[in-house]
C-alpha positions in Angstrom: 60.8 7.7 -127.5 62.6 5.5 -125.0 66.2 6.6 -124.3 68.8 4.1 -123.2 72.0 4.9 -121.3 75.2 3.0 -121.3 78.1 3.1 -118.9 81.6 3.7 -120.3 82.7 0.3 -119.2 79.7 -1.3 -121.0 80.6 0.6 -124.2 84.2 -0.6 -124.1 83.0 -4.3 -124.4 81.1 -3.6 -127.6 82.6 -4.4 -130.9 83.0 -1.5 -133.4 81.8 -2.2 -137.0 82.3 0.2 -139.9 79.1 0.0 -142.0 80.7 1.8 -145.0 83.1 -1.1 -145.6 81.5 -3.9 -143.6 84.5 -4.5 -141.5 85.2 -5.0 -137.8 87.4 -2.2 -136.5 88.0 -3.3 -132.9 87.0 -2.3 -129.4 87.0 1.1 -127.6 90.1 1.6 -125.5 89.6 5.2 -124.5 87.4 8.3 -124.9 88.1 11.9 -125.8 85.9 14.0 -123.5 85.0 17.7 -123.5 85.1 18.5 -119.8 83.6 21.9 -120.2 80.5 20.7 -122.1 80.4 17.3 -120.4 80.2 15.2 -123.6 82.1 12.6 -125.5 83.9 14.0 -128.5 85.5 10.8 -129.9 86.2 7.1 -129.3 89.7 5.9 -129.4 90.6 2.4 -130.7 94.0 0.9 -130.2 96.0 0.4 -133.4 99.2 -1.6 -133.4 101.6 -1.7 -136.3 103.2 -5.1 -136.7 107.0 -4.7 -136.8 110.1 -5.3 -134.7 109.6 -2.0 -133.1 105.9 -1.9 -132.9 104.2 0.8 -130.9 100.6 1.4 -130.0 98.7 4.3 -131.6 95.0 5.2 -131.5 92.4 5.5 -134.2 90.2 8.5 -133.3 86.6 8.2 -134.4 84.5 11.3 -133.9 81.3 10.7 -131.8 79.1 12.0 -134.6 80.3 9.1 -136.8 78.4 6.6 -134.6 75.3 5.5 -136.4 73.8 3.1 -133.8 74.6 1.7 -130.5 73.1 -1.8 -130.2 73.0 -4.4 -127.5 76.5 -5.7 -128.1 77.8 -3.7 -131.1 78.5 -0.1 -132.2 78.0 0.8 -135.8 80.0 3.6 -137.2 80.0 5.3 -140.6 83.7 5.4 -141.6 83.0 7.3 -144.9 85.5 10.1 -145.3 87.6 8.7 -142.3 91.0 7.4 -143.0 90.8 4.5 -140.5 94.2 3.2 -141.5 96.0 6.4 -140.3 96.4 6.4 -136.6 96.1 9.4 -134.4 99.1 10.0 -132.0 
């Protein structure tokens, strides 16, 4: 089996698509990393509420919810994730 590797900057340019609802979620803004085990725990996607006093929050998607990383897209399974509730 051929393994591919991706740089973090390359992953940040890929669009995130939730296959459970067939919707675009956005792009990776940040990563949550376990520095002891040297692995990515979650991807963080910016979420902005539209209001007069809008602030940026992040949607946190666990790494194990990633189904496939393609050439220019990342597919996630958003089942059992409340993607409308941001993580602070």
